[in-house]
N, C-alpha and C positions, 0 to 999 in steps of 0.2 A: 475902618474895616480890616486893616492889616492886623490889628491886635486880635481879631477873631480867628486868625489862621495860624497862631503861634503853636509851636510844639514844645512839649516837655520831654527832653531827651533823658531817658532813664538810665540806660547802660548800653554796653556793647563790647566788642572785642573779637578775638580770633580763638577758635576752639577746634580741637581734634576730637571728633565724636567717635565713640565706639558703642558696643552693646550696652554699656552702663548709661548711655545717654537716653536709652529707652525708658519712658515713664508716662504715666497719665498726666493730663494737664493739671496745673496747680495755680495758686494765686499769682505766682510770678508771671504767668502767661496772660494775665489780664492787661493787655497792651497791644499795640501794633508792632509787627516785626518786619525787618528787612534782612534777607539772607543773600549772601554772595558766596555760594559754594566754590571752592577751589578744586576739590577732587572728591571722588567717591559719591555715594548716594545715601539718601535717607527717605523716610516716608512720614507724612503727617496724616493722621486720621482726624478729619474734621466732622462736624455735625452733619455736613451735607455730602460727604464722600471722602475718598482717599486721594492724596496727591503725592507724587514722587518728587523729591528734591534732587536735582542733577547739577553737575558743574557747568560752567560757562553760561549760566542763566542768573537772572535776578528775580527774587521772590518777594512779593508784598503780601503779608499774611495778617489776618485778624486773629490774634490770640484769643479773643473772646469766644470764638467758635471752635477752638482746638479741643479735641477729646484725648488724643494720645500722640506722642512723637516716638518714632522707631528708627533705630540705626542698627542693622543686622551685622554690618562689618565695620565700615569706616567712612567718615566724611570730614573733610577739613572745610571750615566755613568762617567767613567774617560775618558779623551780625550786629544789628542795632535794634534796641527796643525803645519805643516812644509812645506817648499818649498825647492827644490834643489838649490844649489848655482851655478851649472853648467848647461849649455844647454845639455850636454851629458847625465847627469842623468835624466833631464826633458824629453828628447827624449825617453829614455828607459822606464820611468814610463808611458809615454803616450801610449806605446804599450800594457799596461796591461788593463784588463777589468776595468770599472769605479768603481765597487764595488767587493771586494774579501773578503771572510769570511771563517774562520776555527775555529775549537774547541779550546777553551782556553787551554785545556790539551795538544794540539799539538803546541801551540804557543811559548813555552819556555820563557814566560814572568814572571820573578820571582815576588813573592808576594811583596817583599820590594819595587819594582818599583812604586807601587801605592802610597806609602808614599812619594817617591821621587817626584812624580808629584805634590802632594800637597805642599811639602816642597819648591819646586822651584817656583810654579806658584800661590799658593793660600794662602800664608802667609799674613794675614791681615795687612793693613797699621796701623801705630801707630796713636795715637790721633793727633800728630803733622803733620799727612799726609806725613810722610817721607817714603821712600822706605823700604821694608823689609831689615833688617840688617844682616840676617843670610843666604844669598844666598849661597848655597852649590855648589862649583865647581865640587865636586865629584858626587853630584846628577845629575847635568847637563850632565856630561860625561857619567854617567850610562844610562841616558835616551837617549842621542844621539847614544851611542853604541847599545842599544837595538833596537832603530829605524832602524839603519843600518842593524842589523841582520834580522829584519822583511822585510826590503827592499830586502836584499839578497835572502831570501826565495821566495819572490814574483818574483824576476828577474830570478830565476832558471826555471820558466815556459816559458820564452821567447825562440823563435827560435834563436839558436846561429848563424845560417847563416845570418839572418836578422840583428843581432847585428854586426857581422863582416863586413857586407856590408857598414855600416856607417863609419867604422874606417878610410879608406883612406882619405876621405874628412875631417873628423873630425881632424885628425892629421895634415893635411895641413893647416887648419884654427886655430889650437890650439895656436900657438904663439901669434896670435892677440887676442884670447880669454883670454889668460893669461895676456897679456899686459892690456887689457880692465879691468880685475878684479883688477889688481895692481894699476891702475891709474884712477879708475872709478870716483874719485872726481874731476878730472881735466876736462878742456874743450878739449876733444879729437876731432880730425878731421878724416874724412874717409881716407884721403891720408896717415896719420900717421899709422892708423891701417892696411891699405893695405900694406904699406911698411914693417911693422913688419912681415907680412905673406909672403912677397916677391911677391906680386901680384899687378896688375894694379887696381886702385880704383873701377872702374865700374865692372870689372870682380869679384873682391873680394866681392862686395856687392851682386852681382847676385848669386855667389856660397853660400854665407852665408845664404841668404834668401831661396835658394833652399834646403839646408841641414837642417836648423833649423826652417824655417817657419816664421822667424822674421828678420828684418834688424839689423845690429850691434847696432844702436842707440835705436831701440825698446828694444833690450836686455839690453842695459845699463840703460834705463829708468826703466825696470822691476827690475833690480838689486838694483837700488837706492830706489825704492818704497818698495821692500821687506825688505830692511834694515830699512827703516823708519817704516814700520809696526812692525817689531821686537822691535825697540826702543820705539815706542808708547805703545806697549802692555806690555813691561817688565821693563821700567824705568820711572822715573819722570823727565827726561830731558825736558826742555822747547821746544816749537815748533821751536824757533830760533836755539837752540842748535842741535836739530835733523836735521834741514835743513842744517846746516853747516857740520854736521857729514857725510851726504850723498852727499854733493857736491853742495849745493845751498847757495849762499851768501845772497840772498834776501829771507827772510822767507815768504813774501807775494807771491812771484812767486812760491816758493815751495808749498804753500797752494793751489794755483790755479792749479798747475800741479797734485798734489795729488787728489784734488777734481774732476778734469776732468777725471782722470783715474779710480778712485775708487768710484765715485758718493757719496762721503761724505768727509767732511773736516777732517784734522788730529785730531782735537779736538773731533769730533763726533766719529771717529774711536776709539780713546782712550777710550771714555766713553762707547762705545758699547762692546769693547773687553777686557777692563781691570777693570775699576773702579766698574762697576756694579757687576762683578763677585767677586771682592775682598770684596765689601760691603756685598754681599749675603753670602759669606763665613764667614765673621765676625759675621753676625747675626746668621747664622746656628750653628756655633760651639762656639761662644762667649768665646774664650780662650785668655788670654794674649799672647803676642808674644812669650815669653819664654816657654809657656806651650801649644803651639798649637798642636792639635791632628787631624790627617786626619780622614776621615770617615772609618768605618770598612773595612778591607781588604777582597775583595771577595774571596770565596773559589772555 
C-alpha cells in the first residue's frame, strides 16, 4: 500500500514575486503546490473563488483548479510542486478543497527544510552549464517525507466512509495499475492489462474509467509526461535522453505528444521551469557553488 502513496517531486525553490509573476494558469500548474510565504501577499483566482496568500502561513493548492495568479506588489515565497505517482492518491487529493491554509506554527515544517529546498532545487549551474554537483539525497528524502506528512494531515479531513468506498474497485484494478507502472516504458495493450487484472478488456476499460475518470492509456500518458516534467526541471538530460527514459524511441514524436498535452514544447517547459529560476537565483545570491547560501530562514 505504501507504493500507492508515493509522490513525484517536480520542482521547487525560493522566489521573489512581483507584478511580472501575474499570469493565467498554464501547463506548468498541472500539479499540487505547497507555498511557504516569507513576506508580502499575492492572490490566486481559482475556479471556485479567490484566495489571498499571506506570510506566516502554509498553503496546499491544487494547481489543476487554478485560473490565474496575481501579485500586485511583492511576495517572497518558498515553493514545491509535486504530483502523485498513483491514481489512488490523486483520487484522494481531488476530494480536498482546492486551497487549504493553516498557520506555520501548526504545520510542523522544520526551519532547516527551507535550506533543503534551495539546496535541492536552486543551486546555480556552473559556468560550464553543468548540473549542480552536490544534489543531496538526504535533503530530497527530507522534503518528500515532510510533503507526505503535510498530505497526511490534509487527508485526515476526508470522510473515511467515502475513502473506504473506493477500496473494492481499487484493489480489483490494482494488479493492472502495478503492472502499468512497472512496464510503463513498453508498448502495452489493453488485452494485456486486462488479463493482469483477470477481467475482459472492454469491462476492464469501463471499470477503470468509472473509478478513476481516465482510461488506462490516458493514465499511462500522464505518468510518462509527469516523469518527463521532472527530468526537464531537475536534470540536464537531452530531449532525446528524456524521451527514451519515459518510453519514446522517437524524440520528435515525444515532442509532439508533450506539446499537444501541455501546450508548450519540452524545451520551452525546461526554460520556463528551470533555467530562468536558476539564473535568477545565481544573480540574486551571487555565490560560488561551494559557498551557496539560501535566503534567510523565515521565523
